[in-house]
C-alpha positions as CSV (number, residue, x, y, z in Angstrom):
1,M,51.7,-26.2,43.5
2,M,51.0,-22.5,43.6
3,K,48.8,-20.9,41.0
4,I,48.9,-17.2,40.5
5,R,45.9,-15.7,38.6
6,I,46.9,-13.1,36.1
7,I,44.7,-10.0,36.1
8,S,45.5,-7.8,33.1
9,S,42.5,-5.4,33.4
10,K,39.7,-4.4,35.7
11,D,37.4,-6.6,33.6
12,D,39.3,-9.7,34.7
13,I,38.4,-9.1,38.3
14,K,34.9,-10.4,37.8
15,D,36.3,-13.8,36.6
16,L,38.1,-14.4,39.9
17,T,36.9,-17.4,42.0
18,R,36.8,-18.0,45.7
19,N,39.7,-20.4,45.2
20,D,42.1,-17.8,43.8
21,L,44.5,-17.1,46.6
22,T,47.3,-15.3,44.8
23,V,46.9,-12.8,41.9
24,H,49.3,-10.8,39.8
25,L,48.0,-7.3,38.8
26,A,49.4,-6.6,35.3
27,Y,47.9,-3.1,35.2
28,R,47.7,0.0,37.4
29,A,44.8,-0.9,39.7
30,S,42.8,1.7,41.5
31,S,41.7,1.5,45.1
32,T,38.3,0.5,43.9
33,D,39.8,-2.4,41.9
34,M,41.6,-3.6,45.0
35,F,38.3,-3.6,47.0
36,R,36.7,-5.5,44.1
37,L,39.5,-8.1,44.3
38,L,38.5,-9.1,47.8
39,Q,34.8,-9.1,46.9
40,S,35.4,-11.5,44.1
41,S,38.0,-13.6,46.0
42,P,37.5,-13.2,49.8
43,R,40.2,-15.9,50.6
44,L,42.9,-13.8,48.8
45,K,46.3,-14.1,50.5
46,A,48.7,-12.2,48.2
47,V,48.7,-9.7,45.4
48,Q,51.8,-9.4,43.3
49,V,52.4,-6.1,41.4
50,P,55.2,-5.2,38.9
51,P,58.0,-3.0,40.4
52,S,56.9,-0.1,38.1
53,Y,53.4,-0.1,39.7
54,Y,54.4,-1.0,43.2
55,K,55.7,2.4,44.3
56,G,52.7,4.2,42.7
57,M,50.0,2.0,44.3
58,P,47.2,4.0,45.8
59,Y,47.7,4.2,49.6
60,T,44.1,3.6,50.4
61,G,44.0,0.4,48.3
62,R,47.3,-0.8,49.7
63,A,46.2,-0.1,53.3
64,F,42.8,-1.8,52.7
65,L,44.5,-5.0,51.4
66,E,47.0,-5.1,54.2
67,T,44.3,-4.6,56.9
68,Q,42.5,-7.6,55.4
69,G,45.6,-9.7,55.8
70,V,46.6,-9.7,52.1
71,E,50.3,-9.5,51.4
72,I,51.5,-7.2,48.7
73,I,54.5,-8.6,46.8
74,E,56.7,-6.7,44.3
75,G,57.5,-8.7,41.2
76,D,56.8,-9.9,37.7
77,V,55.7,-13.1,36.0
78,W,58.4,-13.4,33.3
79,G,57.5,-15.1,30.0
80,H,53.9,-15.8,30.8
81,R,51.3,-15.6,28.1
82,K,47.8,-15.0,29.4
83,D,46.3,-16.0,26.0
84,I,47.5,-19.5,26.7
85,D,46.8,-19.8,30.4
86,E,45.2,-17.4,32.9
87,Y,47.4,-18.8,35.6
88,Y,51.2,-18.7,36.2
89,V,52.1,-21.9,37.9
90,I,54.9,-22.5,40.4
91,D,55.2,-26.3,40.3
92,D,55.7,-28.6,43.3
93,E,59.3,-29.3,42.3
94,M,60.3,-25.7,42.7
95,I,58.5,-25.4,46.0
96,D,60.2,-28.6,47.2
97,R,63.5,-27.2,46.1
98,I,62.9,-24.1,48.2
99,R,62.0,-26.2,51.2
100,G,65.1,-28.3,50.6
101,L,67.4,-25.3,50.5
102,R,65.8,-24.1,53.7
103,S,66.3,-27.4,55.5
104,D,69.9,-27.4,54.3
105,G,70.4,-24.4,56.4
106,L,70.6,-21.6,53.7
107,N,69.2,-18.3,54.9
108,V,66.3,-16.6,53.2
109,E,68.4,-14.1,51.3
110,E,70.6,-16.9,49.8
111,I,67.5,-19.0,48.9
112,S,65.8,-15.9,47.3
113,S,68.9,-15.0,45.3
114,R,69.4,-18.6,44.0
115,I,65.8,-19.4,43.2
116,S,64.9,-16.0,41.7
117,W,67.7,-16.6,39.2
118,E,66.8,-20.3,38.5
119,A,63.0,-19.9,38.3
120,K,62.7,-16.4,37.1
121,L,60.7,-15.5,40.2
122,S,61.1,-12.2,42.1
123,A,63.0,-12.4,45.4
124,S,59.8,-11.1,47.1
125,M,57.8,-14.0,45.8
126,V,60.4,-16.5,46.9
127,D,60.4,-14.9,50.3
128,Y,56.5,-15.3,50.4
129,I,56.8,-19.0,49.3
130,I,59.3,-19.6,52.1
131,R,57.0,-18.0,54.7
132,Q,54.0,-20.0,53.4
133,S,56.0,-23.2,53.5
134,A,57.1,-22.7,57.1
């Protein structure tokens, strides 16, 4: 199971835990906010940002995250309501399905296309899951 912590404002950063490995930034974060992400969650592996924010991400914040080994993923969390749960969960069945398609010989692009449509995940997030499962 992969849990993606939804961060909808800079105030949410203080609520991150050391166990949060993947976050989705649902607001336009500053470079300072990105630095604070790693202070709050030093084991962070990936940050997902909506396509509308991705191109406008501050260069210094992006470079800082990348030099710390944090992958930046373009994508959304469709249909998630943070007032119900602060995490968007990709269940084990979907991760197993991705692994199964990979073992069946499908290439990354085919898997990304199929799974992004089925699970409402961005192709970039599916690519990330494939790399993490390898």
